[in-house]
C-alpha positions as CSV (number, residue, x, y, z in Angstrom):
1,X,0.0,0.0,0.0
2,X,2.8,2.4,0.8
3,X,4.2,1.9,-2.7
4,X,0.8,2.5,-4.2
5,X,0.5,5.8,-2.4
6,X,3.7,7.0,-4.1
7,X,2.1,6.4,-7.5
8,X,-1.3,8.1,-7.1
9,X,-2.0,11.8,-6.6
10,X,-4.4,13.6,-4.3
11,X,-6.5,14.6,-7.3
12,X,-7.0,10.9,-8.2
13,X,-9.0,10.5,-5.0
14,X,-10.8,13.8,-5.0
15,X,-12.1,12.9,-8.5
16,X,-13.8,9.9,-6.9
17,X,-16.1,12.1,-4.8
18,X,-19.7,12.6,-6.0
19,X,-20.0,15.8,-8.1
20,X,-21.7,17.9,-5.5
21,X,-19.4,16.9,-2.7
22,X,-16.4,17.3,-4.9
23,X,-17.4,20.8,-5.7
24,X,-17.9,21.6,-2.0
25,X,-14.5,20.1,-1.1
26,X,-12.8,21.9,-3.9
27,X,-14.4,25.2,-2.8
28,X,-13.4,24.7,0.8
29,X,-9.9,23.7,-0.2
30,X,-9.5,26.9,-2.2
31,X,-10.6,28.8,0.9
32,X,-7.7,27.3,2.9
33,X,-9.4,24.3,4.6
34,X,-7.4,21.1,4.8
35,X,-8.9,17.8,3.9
36,X,-8.8,16.8,7.5
37,X,-10.7,20.0,8.5
38,X,-13.3,19.2,5.8
39,X,-13.7,15.6,6.9
40,X,-14.1,16.6,10.5
41,X,-16.8,19.1,9.5
42,X,-18.6,16.6,7.3
43,X,-18.5,14.1,10.2
44,X,-20.2,16.6,12.5
45,X,-23.0,17.3,10.0
46,X,-25.7,14.7,9.9
47,X,-27.5,16.4,7.0
48,X,-25.9,13.9,4.7
49,X,-28.8,11.6,5.8
50,X,-26.5,8.8,6.7
51,X,-26.6,6.6,9.8
52,X,-24.5,3.8,11.2
53,X,-26.0,0.4,10.4
54,X,-28.0,-0.9,13.3
55,X,-28.5,2.5,14.8
56,X,-30.2,5.7,14.3
57,X,-27.7,8.1,15.7
58,X,-25.2,9.8,13.4
59,X,-21.6,9.2,14.5
60,X,-20.0,12.6,14.8
61,X,-16.6,11.1,15.3
62,X,-16.7,9.0,12.1
63,X,-13.9,10.8,10.3
64,X,-11.6,10.6,13.3
65,X,-12.4,6.9,13.7
66,X,-11.7,6.2,10.0
67,X,-8.4,8.2,10.2
68,X,-7.4,6.2,13.3
69,X,-8.1,2.9,11.4
70,X,-6.1,4.0,8.4
71,X,-3.3,5.0,10.8
72,X,-3.4,1.4,12.2
73,X,-3.4,0.0,8.7
74,X,-0.7,2.1,7.1
75,X,1.6,2.9,10.1
76,X,1.7,-0.4,11.9
77,X,2.0,-4.1,11.2
78,X,-1.2,-4.8,13.2
79,X,-2.7,-8.1,12.2
80,X,-6.1,-6.5,12.2
81,X,-5.4,-5.2,8.6
82,X,-2.9,-7.9,7.4
83,X,-5.4,-9.4,4.9
84,X,-6.3,-5.9,3.6
85,X,-2.7,-4.9,3.2
86,X,-2.1,-8.2,1.2
87,X,-5.1,-7.6,-1.0
88,X,-4.0,-4.1,-1.8
89,X,-0.4,-5.2,-2.5
90,X,-1.7,-8.0,-4.8
91,X,-4.1,-5.7,-6.7
92,X,-3.0,-5.5,-10.4
93,X,-5.1,-2.5,-11.5
94,X,-4.4,-0.2,-8.6
95,X,-6.5,2.9,-8.8
96,X,-8.1,5.4,-6.4
97,X,-11.4,3.7,-7.0
98,X,-10.1,0.2,-6.1
99,X,-8.2,1.5,-3.0
100,X,-11.2,3.5,-1.8
101,X,-13.6,0.6,-2.2
102,X,-11.4,-2.0,-0.5
103,X,-10.5,0.3,2.4
104,X,-14.1,1.6,2.8
105,X,-15.5,-1.9,3.0
106,X,-12.9,-3.1,5.5
107,X,-13.0,-0.1,7.7
108,X,-16.8,0.1,7.5
109,X,-17.1,-3.5,8.7
110,X,-14.7,-2.8,11.5
111,X,-16.6,0.3,12.7
112,X,-20.1,-1.1,12.0
113,X,-20.8,1.5,9.3
114,X,-22.0,0.9,5.7
115,X,-19.2,1.0,3.1
116,X,-21.0,3.8,1.2
117,X,-20.9,6.0,4.2
118,X,-17.2,5.5,4.6
119,X,-16.2,6.3,1.0
120,X,-16.1,10.1,1.1
121,X,-14.3,10.0,4.5
122,X,-11.7,7.4,3.2
123,X,-11.1,9.6,0.2
124,X,-10.5,12.7,2.3
125,X,-8.2,10.7,4.7
126,X,-6.1,9.3,1.8
127,X,-6.0,12.7,0.1
128,X,-4.8,14.2,3.3
129,X,-2.1,11.5,3.6
130,X,-1.0,12.2,0.1
131,X,-0.9,15.9,0.8
132,X,1.2,15.7,4.0
133,X,3.1,12.5,3.3
134,X,2.9,9.1,4.9
135,X,5.8,9.7,7.4
136,X,4.1,12.9,8.7
137,X,0.7,11.1,8.9
138,X,2.2,8.2,10.8
139,X,4.2,10.5,13.1
140,X,1.1,12.2,14.3
141,X,0.0,10.6,17.6
142,X,-3.5,11.1,18.9
143,X,-3.4,12.5,22.4
């Protein structure tokens, strides 16, 4: 996965967002917001009409939880994500779409959230990682 991140660009992932959301993200980015700030704000806003499976309360910490899971996957050798790391490394047609789908499904299952809900958040986390670099992302510890 780390090698794959060196091949793809931030824009490859942003292009995978639905058109309306992509427009909003692009506008906010031009105003100086980071992808992390945008993801945190999206996570706080239940107006997307999405809810965790099995529950009716929107998870306002979803972006942070997805970011934490990607940190585990990318920055550690935790066995929790060994199979996903193997799938990603074996993927022949590596693309932003494939990476997003695989990670969203896996992380969604871990967090008890539908894959579709995770997709925009995974895109923003990966775009953020590509923007700051994996070593910086992995070096940031949650306090």
